[in-house]
C-alpha positions as CSV (number, residue, x, y, z in Angstrom):
1,M,-17.7,62.3,-25.3
2,D,-15.9,59.1,-24.5
3,T,-12.1,59.6,-24.4
4,T,-11.1,56.1,-23.4
5,K,-9.0,54.3,-25.9
6,P,-10.0,50.7,-26.8
7,T,-7.7,48.2,-25.4
8,P,-5.6,46.5,-28.0
9,K,-6.6,42.9,-28.6
10,M,-4.0,40.2,-27.8
11,P,-2.9,38.4,-30.9
12,R,-4.4,34.9,-31.3
13,W,-1.0,33.2,-31.5
14,L,0.0,34.8,-28.2
15,R,-3.2,33.5,-26.5
16,W,-2.4,30.0,-27.7
17,I,1.1,30.2,-26.4
18,L,-0.2,31.3,-23.0
19,V,-2.8,28.5,-22.9
20,L,-0.2,25.9,-23.9
21,S,2.2,27.3,-21.3
22,L,-0.5,27.1,-18.6
23,A,-1.4,23.5,-19.6
24,F,2.3,22.5,-19.5
25,N,2.8,24.1,-16.1
26,L,-0.3,22.3,-14.7
27,M,1.0,19.0,-16.1
28,V,4.4,19.4,-14.4
29,V,2.7,20.4,-11.1
30,G,0.5,17.3,-11.4
31,I,3.4,15.0,-12.1
32,V,5.6,16.4,-9.3
33,G,2.6,16.4,-6.8
34,G,1.7,12.8,-7.7
35,W,5.3,11.7,-7.3
36,M,5.5,13.3,-3.9
37,L,2.2,11.9,-2.7
38,T,3.1,8.3,-3.7
39,G,6.4,8.3,-1.9
40,G,8.9,9.8,-4.3
41,K,11.7,7.7,-5.6
42,H,10.8,4.7,-3.4
43,A,7.2,4.5,-4.6
44,R,7.8,1.5,-6.8
45,H,10.4,-0.1,-4.6
46,H,8.5,-1.1,-1.5
47,P,6.5,-4.3,-0.7
48,S,2.9,-3.9,-1.3
49,R,1.1,-2.9,1.9
50,L,3.4,-5.0,4.0
51,E,3.5,-2.2,6.6
52,Q,-0.3,-2.4,7.1
53,I,-0.4,-6.2,7.1
54,G,2.3,-6.6,9.8
55,G,1.3,-3.6,11.8
56,P,3.8,-2.0,14.2
57,L,6.2,-5.0,14.1
58,T,6.6,-4.4,10.3
59,R,6.6,-0.6,10.5
60,A,9.6,-0.7,12.9
61,L,11.7,-2.5,10.4
62,S,14.2,-0.6,8.3
63,H,13.2,0.0,4.7
64,K,15.8,-2.6,3.6
65,D,14.5,-5.3,5.9
66,R,10.8,-4.5,5.1
67,Y,11.6,-4.7,1.4
68,A,13.5,-8.0,1.8
69,I,10.7,-9.7,3.8
70,G,8.1,-8.4,1.3
71,R,10.1,-9.8,-1.6
72,E,10.3,-13.2,0.2
73,V,6.5,-13.2,0.8
74,R,5.7,-12.4,-2.8
75,Q,8.1,-15.1,-4.1
76,L,6.6,-17.7,-1.8
77,Y,3.1,-16.8,-2.9
78,R,4.2,-16.9,-6.6
79,D,5.5,-20.4,-5.9
80,K,2.2,-21.4,-4.4
81,Q,-0.2,-20.4,-7.3
82,D,-2.5,-23.3,-6.4
83,G,-3.1,-21.7,-3.0
84,R,-4.1,-18.4,-4.7
85,A,-6.5,-20.3,-7.0
86,A,-8.1,-22.0,-4.0
87,Q,-8.5,-18.7,-2.2
88,I,-10.2,-17.2,-5.3
89,A,-12.5,-20.2,-5.6
90,L,-13.4,-19.9,-1.9
91,M,-14.3,-16.3,-2.3
92,E,-16.4,-17.0,-5.4
93,T,-18.3,-19.7,-3.4
94,L,-18.8,-17.3,-0.6
95,I,-20.2,-14.7,-3.0
96,D,-22.6,-17.3,-4.4
97,D,-23.7,-18.3,-0.8
98,L,-24.3,-14.6,0.1
99,R,-26.6,-14.3,-2.9
100,A,-28.5,-17.5,-2.0
101,D,-32.1,-17.2,-0.8
102,P,-32.7,-18.4,1.9
103,F,-29.5,-17.3,3.6
104,D,-27.4,-20.3,4.8
105,R,-25.6,-19.2,7.9
106,E,-23.5,-22.3,8.3
107,A,-22.2,-22.2,4.7
108,V,-21.2,-18.6,4.9
109,A,-19.6,-19.2,8.3
110,A,-17.6,-22.1,6.9
111,H,-16.4,-20.0,4.0
112,M,-15.4,-17.2,6.4
113,A,-13.5,-19.7,8.5
114,G,-11.6,-20.7,5.3
115,Q,-10.8,-17.1,4.7
116,R,-9.6,-16.8,8.3
117,E,-7.4,-19.9,7.9
118,F,-5.8,-18.3,4.8
119,L,-5.1,-15.1,6.7
120,N,-3.7,-17.0,9.7
121,D,-1.4,-18.9,7.3
122,R,-0.2,-15.6,5.8
123,L,0.3,-14.1,9.2
124,S,2.3,-17.1,10.4
125,L,4.5,-16.9,7.3
126,G,5.1,-13.2,7.9
127,Q,6.0,-13.8,11.6
128,T,8.4,-16.7,10.6
129,L,10.1,-14.5,8.1
130,L,10.3,-11.6,10.6
131,I,11.9,-13.9,13.2
132,E,14.4,-15.1,10.7
133,R,15.3,-11.5,9.8
134,L,15.6,-10.6,13.4
135,E,17.9,-13.6,14.0
136,L,20.2,-12.3,11.2
137,M,20.5,-8.9,12.9
138,D,23.4,-8.1,15.2
139,G,22.6,-6.9,18.7
140,A,22.8,-3.2,17.8
141,D,20.4,-3.6,14.9
142,R,17.9,-5.5,17.0
143,A,18.2,-2.8,19.7
144,A,17.5,-0.1,17.1
145,Y,14.5,-2.1,15.9
146,A,13.3,-2.4,19.5
147,D,13.7,1.4,19.9
148,R,11.7,2.1,16.7
149,L,9.0,-0.3,18.0
150,A,8.9,1.4,21.4
151,E,8.8,4.8,19.7
152,G,5.9,3.7,17.5
153,L,4.0,2.5,20.6
154,K,4.7,5.7,22.4
155,H,3.5,7.7,19.4
156,R,0.3,5.6,19.2
157,R,-0.4,6.1,22.9
158,N,0.1,9.9,22.6
159,N,-2.3,10.1,19.6
160,K,-5.2,8.5,21.4
């Protein structure tokens, strides 16, 4: 004879509350996790990928200086919309030449040279703005920048 009592069923309304509570908790964890992964409160306040473009010279800048240079770069490129349109047109022409059959090596090389010139102009602008920013710093700030640059170099050597 079976003497086990049947387990009482959980009321349907209680199950719904538990499911909604779990969903809410997962949503909060997702929001907080996403916020932390994207840099927290500074996520929307940094120049877009400026650290990667400028490499160690840019990474060694303070957040304030990096942000200021990034803002200047973006403003200068907004003022030069025709340059952006030319860059897009150059890329579209390159894409067309890549699809061409037979392959025209000289045409593709010429378009890539145009891309390189655009990147060199951008690098030159970034370096000019960096030098201007360094010139505005006092000796202590420039020394702190040099220390951060040396530390970044040391860290890079140790990780190889």
